N, C-alpha and C positions, 0 to 999 in steps of 0.2 A: 506495499500500499503505501503510495505518495502521499505525503501531508505537504500542502502549499499554501501559501498567505493569499487571502483574497483580498483585492485592494491595497492601498496605501493610506490607510486611516487607522485612527485608534479610538476605543471607546473608553468612557469612564467606567461603566456598569454594564457592560453586554449581556443581553438575554433575549431567550424567546426565539430560537433561531428557528424558521419553517420556511419551505420551500413551497412555491404556489405552482403546480403543474400547469393549471389553466394559464396562467399570464407568464410562466416562464421567470419569475424572479423570486430572488432570496431574501424574505423579508426578518428583519431583527430591531431589537429596540435599544437604546443606550437610556438606562432609568435615570441615572446622575444628569443627562442633559434634557430629560424630557422629551425625548426624540423618537421617533419612528423612523426605521431607515431601510431603504431596499436598493439591491441591485437587479437590474435587468439582463437576463440571460448571462452572455459571456462578457459584457462591456466592462465590468469592475468598475464603473462610475458608481459613486455614491449619490443616493437620492434622500432628502430628509424633509419630514413633515414635524413640525414642532407639535407637542399635543400638550393641552392645557394643565395636564398633571402627569406625573411619572406613568409612562407605559408600562404594562408588565405581559400577559399573554396576549399573544396574535394569533387569530385564527382566519383563513380566508376563507370567504364564501363562495359559492357556484356564480356570482352575479358580481364579482370584481370588488366588493367591499372586503372591509376586515371588521371582525369583532375584536376589540382591543380592550383588556382591562384598564381602566384608569382609576383615580380615586374614588369617585362617588359610584361606581357602575361601569357594567359593560356599556360599550360605544360602539357605533357604527362608523368606521371611517372610511371615505374615499380616498385614497392617496393621489388619485389623478386629478380630483378637483381640489382637494386640501381641505376638505369637511369632515366635520367630527360631531356625532349628535348621539345623546343619550339612546340607549336602546332599554337597559333595565338597571334600576338602582339595584344594588345588594339588599340582601335581607338583613334585617337589624340582627338577627341570629350569628350572623357571620362574624360580626364584632370588629369590623375593619374593612380592610379592601382586598381584592383577590390578587394572586401572582400568576402563576403559569396557567395555562389554559390549552385544551384541545378538542376537537370536535369527535363526535362518537361517528359510527356508519349510518344512524339517523337523523345527523345534523343535529341533535344537542351537544351542549357544550359541558364540558366538566373543568373545575378550576376548583380554587380553594384558599384559604386565608393566607396572606402573607404577613408572617412574623418575624420580624428582623431579629427582635430581642426574645428572653424567656417569656413564656406564655402559652396559652392553649390556641390552639386552631383547629381547623376540620376542611373537609372536601365535601365538594356542591357540585351539584347537576342543574343546568338551566336548558329548560325547552320554552321556546317561544310559543309554545301555545298552553303549557302548563305551568310554567315560572319556575321556583326554585324549590329544590329538595335536598336535605341534607344525605350525604354520603356515608360519612364516618367522622364522627365528633372527636375523634383522636389522632389527627394528622397537624402537628405543630407548625411547619409550615410546607405546603403543597409546592411541589416541583414535578416535571416531566411526566405530566398525566398522559396516557395513551390507551386507546381502546380499540380490539380488535379480536380476530379469533386466533387463539392459542390451543392448540393439542386438541382442537375439534370445538373448543368452548368459547363463547364469547366472554370476554376477559377486559377488564378495567386493570390497568397498572397506574399506581399513583407512588411518587416518590416522597418522600419526609424527610426533608434538609437534616433534621434533627435524630434520625433514626435510620429506617431502611427502605426499599422500595417496596411497596406492597401489591399483592395481586388478588382480585376476587373476582368470581361471578358475576357476570354484568346482564343486566336487562335494560338496553337503551331505550325502549319504548316507554319504559314510565321510570326511568332513572333508580333501579333498585339494584342493590348489590347484595352478594351472598357473605359466608364469612370469609374475612381476610386472611391470606398466608403471606410469609416472608419469601418475596420473589428474588430481591438482591439483598443480601446480607452485610449491613455495612460497619459491622461490629469492629474488623480489625483494620478499618479506615478513619 
């Protein structure tokens, strides 16, 4: 495997790297600069759209928009028009703002609380039709969520920065999970 640098820029706090196959764009954020960035295809040129607060999770949609986790909720961002608008406020029970995010195969979002210091967190499911649902009340800082079929079973994987990566049997149509198990043991790290 060859690893090479993409572009000639640096980030203060880079996160949420995601490839948009439809638009052939690599999206990512710089939390410290409150900026959404992207690179189109192979051109290597950095494009930037400042956000009204620190962006975290980025999820491309099928219509060219992005769902971005900002301070007060999930926002729809049109990177080409430079517009950002509120999609859904976070539920009060989240107790703060969301961090990383992903879409499941049904188009729902999985995200969770950003907990920078000590404190409790949680993982959440969001559906445009059904709203918010708590998935796991015991995730300190949600990172790297991913949903897909693993060993023939629909599975949700959620990383907890303070602990391990966990896997759950997952039903995307109603945002429910079964018992969690350790998927990636981080004890020695």
